[in-house]
C-alpha positions as CSV (number, residue, x, y, z in Angstrom):
1,M,0.0,0.0,0.0
2,P,1.2,3.6,-0.6
3,S,1.0,4.3,3.1
4,V,3.6,1.5,3.7
5,E,5.9,2.9,1.1
6,R,5.7,6.3,2.6
7,A,6.2,5.0,6.1
8,K,9.3,3.1,5.0
9,I,11.1,6.4,4.5
10,S,9.7,8.1,7.6
11,P,12.0,8.8,10.6
12,E,9.4,7.3,12.9
13,F,9.9,3.9,11.2
14,F,13.6,4.1,10.7
15,Q,14.3,0.9,12.6
16,A,11.0,-1.0,12.7
17,I,7.6,-0.8,11.1
18,P,4.3,-2.1,12.4
19,L,2.3,-3.9,9.7
20,I,-0.9,-5.8,9.0
21,V,-0.4,-8.7,6.7
22,E,-3.3,-10.3,4.8
23,S,-3.0,-13.9,3.6
24,L,-4.5,-15.3,0.4
25,P,-8.2,-16.3,1.1
26,E,-7.6,-20.0,0.3
27,L,-4.9,-20.3,2.9
28,N,-5.1,-20.7,6.6
29,V,-4.0,-17.4,8.2
30,N,-2.4,-19.0,11.2
31,S,-0.2,-21.1,8.9
32,V,0.9,-18.1,6.8
33,A,1.6,-16.2,10.0
34,G,3.8,-19.0,11.3
35,V,5.8,-19.0,8.0
36,V,6.2,-15.2,8.1
37,A,7.3,-15.2,11.8
38,H,10.0,-17.8,11.0
39,K,11.3,-16.1,7.9
40,V,11.5,-12.6,9.3
41,N,12.3,-13.7,12.8
42,S,9.6,-11.6,14.5
43,K,6.6,-12.4,16.7
44,I,3.1,-12.3,15.5
45,G,0.9,-9.7,17.2
46,K,-2.9,-9.9,16.7
47,T,-4.6,-12.4,14.4
48,I,-7.9,-11.3,12.9
49,E,-9.3,-14.5,11.5
50,S,-12.4,-13.0,9.9
51,M,-10.2,-10.9,7.7
52,N,-7.4,-13.4,7.1
53,M,-5.0,-10.9,8.7
54,F,-2.4,-10.7,11.4
55,S,-0.1,-7.9,12.7
56,I,3.6,-8.0,13.0
57,I,6.5,-5.6,13.6
58,I,9.5,-6.2,11.5
59,P,12.8,-4.4,10.8
60,T,12.1,-1.8,8.2
61,G,14.9,-3.1,6.0
62,M,13.1,-6.5,5.7
63,L,10.0,-5.2,4.1
64,D,10.9,-6.5,0.7
65,D,11.7,-9.9,2.2
66,L,8.3,-10.0,3.7
67,A,6.6,-9.1,0.4
68,A,8.4,-11.9,-1.3
69,I,6.9,-14.6,0.9
70,D,4.4,-16.9,-0.8
71,G,0.8,-16.7,0.5
72,I,0.6,-13.0,1.2
73,R,-2.1,-11.0,-0.5
74,S,-1.4,-7.5,0.9
75,I,0.7,-5.6,3.4
76,S,-0.8,-2.5,5.1
77,L,0.5,-0.1,7.7
78,D,-0.7,-0.8,11.3
79,R,-1.7,2.8,11.8
80,K,-1.9,4.7,15.0
81,H,-5.3,6.0,16.0
82,H,-6.5,8.4,18.7
83,A,-9.6,9.5,20.6
84,F,-11.6,12.2,18.8
85,E,-12.2,14.7,21.5
86,I,-11.1,18.3,22.2
87,P,-10.2,18.8,25.8
88,S,-12.0,22.1,26.5
89,Y,-12.6,22.7,30.2
90,P,-14.9,25.1,32.1
91,E,-13.0,28.3,32.9
92,F,-14.2,29.0,36.5
93,L,-13.5,28.0,40.0
94,P,-15.3,25.2,41.9
95,S,-16.8,27.8,44.4
96,K,-18.7,29.4,41.5
97,L,-20.0,26.2,40.0
98,R,-23.4,26.5,41.7
99,E,-23.9,30.0,40.3
100,V,-23.6,29.2,36.6
101,L,-26.4,27.9,34.4
102,S,-25.6,25.3,31.8
103,S,-27.2,27.5,29.1
104,K,-24.9,30.4,30.1
105,D,-21.5,28.7,30.4
106,G,-21.9,26.2,27.6
107,M,-21.9,23.1,29.8
108,I,-24.6,21.0,28.1
109,P,-25.5,17.9,30.3
110,T,-26.6,14.9,28.3
111,T,-30.2,15.3,29.5
112,Q,-30.3,18.5,27.5
113,S,-28.3,17.3,24.5
114,F,-30.6,14.2,24.1
115,N,-33.7,16.4,24.5
116,K,-32.4,18.4,21.5
117,I,-32.8,15.3,19.3
118,N,-36.1,14.1,20.9
119,V,-34.6,11.0,22.6
120,D,-36.7,11.9,25.7
121,M,-39.8,11.3,23.7
122,L,-38.7,7.7,22.9
123,N,-37.6,7.2,26.5
124,N,-41.0,8.4,27.8
125,L,-42.7,5.8,25.5
126,G,-40.7,3.1,27.3
127,Y,-37.8,2.7,24.9
128,Q,-34.5,2.7,26.7
129,G,-32.4,0.2,25.0
130,N,-33.9,-2.9,26.6
131,G,-32.4,-6.1,25.2
132,V,-29.9,-4.3,22.9
133,Q,-26.2,-5.1,23.2
134,V,-23.8,-2.2,22.6
135,G,-20.0,-2.3,22.2
136,V,-17.8,0.7,22.9
137,L,-14.2,0.6,21.5
138,D,-12.3,3.3,23.3
139,T,-10.0,4.0,26.3
140,G,-11.8,1.6,28.7
141,I,-14.4,2.3,31.4
142,D,-14.6,3.2,35.1
143,I,-17.3,0.8,36.4
144,A,-17.3,2.6,39.7
145,N,-18.7,5.8,38.2
146,P,-22.1,6.6,39.6
147,Q,-23.6,6.6,36.2
148,V,-22.2,3.1,35.5
149,R,-22.6,1.3,38.9
150,G,-20.9,-1.8,37.8
151,R,-23.3,-2.6,35.0
152,A,-20.7,-2.8,32.2
153,I,-18.5,-5.6,31.1
154,K,-14.9,-4.5,30.4
155,K,-12.4,-6.1,28.1
156,S,-9.1,-5.1,26.4
157,T,-7.2,-6.0,23.3
158,M,-4.1,-4.1,24.5
159,A,-1.5,-6.5,25.8
160,I,0.2,-3.8,27.9
161,Q,-3.1,-2.7,29.5
162,P,-5.2,-5.9,29.8
163,T,-7.6,-4.9,32.5
164,G,-9.8,-2.5,30.5
165,D,-9.5,0.3,33.0
166,D,-9.8,3.9,31.8
167,E,-6.9,6.1,32.8
168,N,-7.8,8.6,30.2
169,G,-11.6,9.2,30.9
170,H,-12.7,9.4,27.3
171,G,-14.1,5.9,27.0
172,S,-16.1,6.4,30.3
173,H,-17.5,9.7,29.0
174,V,-18.6,7.9,25.8
175,A,-20.1,5.0,27.7
176,T,-22.1,7.1,30.2
177,T,-23.5,9.2,27.3
178,I,-24.9,6.0,25.8
179,F,-26.2,4.1,28.9
180,G,-25.5,6.3,32.0
181,L,-28.0,6.2,34.8
182,E,-29.5,9.5,35.8
183,H,-27.2,11.5,38.1
184,K,-27.4,15.0,39.5
185,D,-24.0,16.5,40.1
186,P,-23.9,18.0,43.6
187,L,-21.4,20.7,42.5
188,T,-23.1,22.0,39.4
189,G,-26.7,20.8,39.7
190,L,-26.4,19.5,36.2
191,I,-28.3,16.3,35.5
192,S,-26.7,13.7,33.2
193,R,-28.4,10.6,31.8
194,G,-27.6,8.3,28.9
195,G,-30.0,8.0,26.0
196,A,-30.3,4.2,26.2
197,P,-29.8,3.5,30.0
198,K,-31.1,-0.1,29.8
199,C,-28.9,-1.4,27.1
200,A,-26.2,-4.0,27.9
201,L,-22.8,-2.4,27.3
202,T,-19.4,-3.9,26.9
203,S,-16.3,-1.8,26.9
204,Y,-13.3,-2.9,24.7
205,K,-10.1,-1.0,25.6
206,V,-8.3,-0.3,22.3
207,L,-6.8,3.1,23.2
208,G,-4.5,3.7,26.1
209,L,-1.1,4.9,27.2
210,G,-2.8,7.8,29.0
211,I,-3.2,10.0,26.0
212,G,-5.7,7.7,24.3
213,T,-3.8,6.2,21.4
214,G,-3.8,2.7,19.9
215,M,-3.1,0.6,16.8
216,T,-5.3,-0.6,13.9
217,S,-4.6,-4.2,14.9
218,D,-5.9,-3.7,18.5
219,I,-9.0,-2.0,17.2
220,M,-9.7,-4.7,14.6
221,A,-9.3,-7.5,17.1
222,A,-11.8,-5.7,19.3
223,M,-14.2,-5.2,16.3
224,E,-14.1,-9.0,15.7
225,M,-14.5,-9.7,19.4
226,A,-17.5,-7.3,19.7
227,V,-19.3,-8.8,16.7
228,N,-18.6,-12.3,18.0
229,D,-20.0,-11.2,21.4
230,G,-23.3,-10.3,19.8
231,N,-23.2,-6.6,20.0
232,Q,-25.7,-5.0,17.6
233,V,-24.4,-1.4,17.8
234,I,-20.7,-0.6,18.0
235,N,-19.4,2.9,18.9
236,M,-16.0,4.0,17.6
237,S,-15.1,7.5,18.7
238,L,-11.6,7.2,17.3
239,G,-9.6,7.3,14.1
240,S,-6.7,8.9,12.2
241,E,-6.4,11.3,9.3
242,G,-7.6,10.3,5.9
243,A,-5.1,9.0,3.3
244,E,-4.8,8.4,-0.4
245,D,-5.2,4.6,0.1
246,E,-7.9,4.7,2.8
247,E,-10.3,2.5,0.9
248,S,-7.8,-0.4,1.2
249,D,-7.2,0.3,4.9
250,P,-7.9,-3.0,6.8
251,M,-10.2,-1.4,9.3
252,V,-12.2,0.3,6.5
253,R,-12.5,-3.0,4.6
254,M,-13.6,-4.7,7.8
255,I,-16.5,-2.3,8.4
256,N,-17.6,-2.8,4.9
257,D,-17.3,-6.6,5.0
258,Y,-19.3,-6.8,8.3
259,A,-22.1,-4.8,6.6
260,E,-22.3,-7.6,4.1
261,F,-21.8,-10.6,6.3
262,H,-23.2,-9.3,9.6
263,P,-25.7,-6.6,8.5
264,E,-27.4,-6.7,11.9
265,V,-24.4,-4.8,13.3
266,I,-24.3,-1.0,13.0
267,F,-20.9,0.7,13.3
268,C,-21.2,4.3,14.5
269,V,-17.9,6.1,13.8
270,A,-16.7,9.6,14.6
271,A,-16.0,11.8,11.6
272,G,-13.0,13.4,13.2
273,N,-12.1,16.9,14.6
274,S,-10.1,18.3,11.6
275,G,-12.7,20.7,10.3
276,P,-13.8,23.1,9.0
277,G,-11.8,22.3,5.9
278,S,-13.0,19.9,3.3
279,K,-11.6,16.4,2.8
280,T,-10.9,16.0,6.5
281,I,-12.9,12.9,7.2
282,G,-10.8,10.4,9.1
283,I,-10.1,6.7,8.9
284,P,-12.3,4.6,9.5
285,A,-15.1,7.2,9.2
286,C,-14.5,7.2,5.4
287,A,-15.8,3.6,5.2
288,E,-18.9,3.5,2.9
289,K,-20.8,1.3,5.3
290,A,-19.9,3.2,8.5
291,L,-22.6,5.5,10.0
292,T,-20.3,8.5,10.1
293,V,-21.1,11.1,12.7
294,G,-20.4,14.8,12.7
295,A,-20.7,17.2,15.7
296,W,-23.5,19.7,16.1
297,G,-23.5,22.7,18.4
298,V,-26.6,23.0,20.5
299,I,-26.2,26.8,21.3
300,D,-25.8,27.8,17.6
301,N,-27.9,25.0,16.2
302,Y,-25.2,24.5,13.6
303,P,-22.4,22.1,12.8
304,A,-19.4,22.6,15.1
305,Y,-16.4,24.3,13.5
306,F,-14.1,21.4,14.3
307,S,-16.3,18.7,12.9
308,S,-14.5,17.0,9.9
309,R,-16.0,17.6,6.5
310,G,-16.1,15.6,3.3
311,P,-15.8,14.5,0.7
312,T,-13.5,11.6,1.6
313,V,-9.9,11.8,0.4
314,Q,-9.8,8.8,-2.0
315,A,-13.3,8.0,-3.1
316,N,-14.8,11.6,-2.9
317,R,-17.7,10.1,-0.9
318,I,-20.1,12.5,0.7
319,K,-19.6,12.2,4.5
320,P,-20.6,12.6,7.3
321,D,-23.9,10.8,7.2
322,I,-25.6,12.5,10.1
323,C,-24.9,14.9,13.0
324,A,-25.6,14.8,16.7
325,P,-24.8,17.1,19.7
326,G,-21.1,17.1,20.3
327,G,-20.3,20.5,21.7
328,G,-18.4,23.2,19.9
329,R,-19.7,26.5,18.4
330,R,-20.2,27.5,14.8
331,E,-16.9,29.4,14.9
332,S,-13.9,28.5,17.1
333,Q,-13.6,32.0,18.6
334,L,-17.2,32.2,19.8
335,R,-17.7,32.3,23.6
336,P,-19.0,30.8,25.8
337,K,-17.6,27.5,24.8
338,E,-20.0,24.5,24.5
339,N,-19.1,21.1,25.9
340,I,-21.1,17.9,26.7
341,W,-21.3,17.1,30.4
342,S,-21.3,13.5,31.4
343,G,-19.6,10.9,33.6
344,T,-15.9,10.1,33.2
345,S,-13.3,8.0,35.0
346,F,-12.4,9.0,38.6
347,G,-8.9,10.6,38.8
348,S,-8.3,10.2,35.1
349,I,-6.7,12.7,32.8
350,L,-10.0,14.3,32.1
351,D,-11.4,14.3,35.6
352,P,-9.3,16.5,37.8
353,A,-8.2,19.0,35.1
354,G,-11.7,20.2,34.4
355,D,-12.8,21.7,37.7
356,D,-10.1,20.9,40.2
357,V,-12.5,18.5,41.9
358,I,-12.1,14.7,41.3
359,N,-15.8,13.9,41.1
360,G,-16.0,11.6,38.0
361,F,-17.6,14.1,35.7
362,C,-16.4,16.5,33.0
363,A,-17.5,18.6,30.0
364,I,-15.7,18.0,26.7
365,A,-16.4,18.4,23.0
366,G,-15.7,16.5,19.8
367,T,-17.2,14.2,17.3
368,S,-16.3,11.6,20.0
369,M,-19.2,13.1,22.0
370,A,-21.6,13.2,19.1
371,T,-21.1,9.6,18.1
372,P,-22.4,8.1,21.4
373,H,-25.6,10.2,20.9
374,I,-26.1,8.4,17.6
375,T,-25.2,5.0,19.2
376,A,-27.8,5.6,21.9
377,V,-30.4,6.4,19.2
378,M,-29.5,3.3,17.3
379,A,-29.9,1.2,20.5
380,L,-33.4,2.6,20.8
381,W,-34.2,2.0,17.1
382,K,-32.9,-1.5,17.5
383,E,-35.2,-2.1,20.4
384,I,-38.1,-1.0,18.3
385,F,-37.0,-2.7,15.1
386,P,-34.3,-5.4,15.8
387,E,-33.9,-6.2,12.1
388,L,-32.5,-2.7,11.4
389,T,-29.3,-2.6,9.3
390,T,-27.0,0.3,8.5
391,D,-28.5,0.5,5.0
392,M,-32.0,0.8,6.5
393,V,-30.8,3.5,8.9
394,K,-29.3,5.5,6.0
395,G,-32.6,5.1,4.1
396,I,-34.5,6.4,7.1
397,I,-32.4,9.5,7.6
398,K,-32.4,10.2,3.8
399,S,-36.2,10.1,3.6
400,M,-36.9,11.8,6.9
401,S,-34.3,14.6,7.1
402,G,-35.9,17.0,4.6
403,Q,-32.6,17.9,3.1
404,G,-30.1,16.6,0.5
405,K,-26.9,15.1,1.8
406,N,-23.9,17.3,1.9
407,S,-20.3,17.1,3.1
408,V,-20.7,19.6,6.0
409,D,-23.4,17.9,8.1
410,G,-24.6,14.9,6.0
411,Y,-28.4,14.8,6.4
412,G,-28.3,17.3,9.2
413,L,-29.2,16.8,12.9
414,I,-30.8,13.5,13.7
415,D,-34.3,13.3,15.2
416,A,-34.8,10.1,17.2
417,T,-38.5,9.9,16.4
418,W,-37.8,9.4,12.7
419,I,-38.0,5.6,13.3
420,L,-41.6,6.0,14.2
421,S,-42.7,8.1,11.3
422,A,-42.8,7.9,7.5
423,S,-43.7,11.0,5.5
424,E,-47.3,9.8,5.4
425,T,-47.6,8.9,9.0
426,P,-48.6,11.1,11.9
427,R,-45.9,12.1,14.4
428,I,-45.3,10.1,17.6
429,T,-48.1,10.2,20.2
430,N,-47.9,10.0,23.9
431,T,-49.1,6.4,24.2
432,K,-46.9,3.4,23.5
433,Q,-47.8,1.4,20.3
434,N,-47.5,-2.3,20.3
435,D,-44.5,-4.0,18.7
436,A,-46.3,-5.2,15.6
437,Q,-47.6,-1.7,14.9
438,M,-44.1,-0.3,15.5
439,K,-42.6,-2.7,13.0
440,Q,-45.2,-1.9,10.4
441,T,-44.5,1.8,10.9
442,A,-40.8,1.3,10.6
443,Q,-41.0,-0.8,7.5
444,T,-42.7,1.9,5.6
445,L,-39.5,3.8,5.8
446,F,-37.5,1.2,3.9
447,M,-39.5,1.2,0.7
């Protein structure tokens, strides 16, 4: 891949280069991996059997030797990825917290951000993610957070951080946005609650080292694990910059392949925080079958300045697909700032820096914060209509949004009640419909 050729001459990879190797489809990937390990005298890292791929780090000078081994179909760079959030903390002292209103200082608790997209209307009808499994691929989770209360399963694909704990705080913030129990913060009076509080959530730690960074191979291993574990919606608030060979990136291919072979799984992926310029959509958000999420500012009612824009670098695909509240203003210099307030990890990088009080909550912005809003909505939609696929979701938002798709905000700001209404049908009422009627209503959207 061109990215490998470019990496080969990069100072970063002067001595060794991390790679993902794909074996020919007719061969056993473990057998090929064994041959490769012997010939280049290096250990195999992760094996992703569903993609016939494995990771390995080799001396950069041996790349041509690796390429000459029989049975190899492709060699890709094992890219570094990072969490897509912008640390932007409240600029006041703890003693003044009780005096500031969220609408005034830009701290938007998840109760308000979800109300913006009518999630409260579905919640009030009884839809809260019951029976839906959600996977979060991120920096881990703090199961002691008062919004979590031990309800999550935590796993890790990072060998150096196998417990799944969250030293960064980003993953916990994403998770509580999705399924956090209602909590009133005693310092601010802000009330946070996840959009799908009754879903079953598993956290897969794929980013770490404090700053929230990880490798493609760790993320792909978690994607495979999450699908095999039965998760129906997978949140990926992470990525890297786009590239000229992004369509061949192993993680991009994996998302597209799963859409074909596991269409019941919806991948919600953050667009990136490299806006407002065009062609700034990241990897894997560029994947055709990803539900790519941009950030929307509640105060300005407009896409956030930092939210990455399309089209995609290689395929010129229109992205993002949809937007959700993620903090940020229409322009970077506008004040007050806007940040999404939710639970994080006690004593993490994000926790004490925000307000000088270690209380397990913080306010941050980014497409990372927008994506779990969409994931929560997808959990509610899956509860209503379990057969929902990514293609069906994109059909719904296309038919219901009232606008053409563009590379700034996709189909605009999501409305959670779209699942209940086709253009011919009346809007949601205040009484719960039975499941058969719900399915019939939803199916009218897929014609």
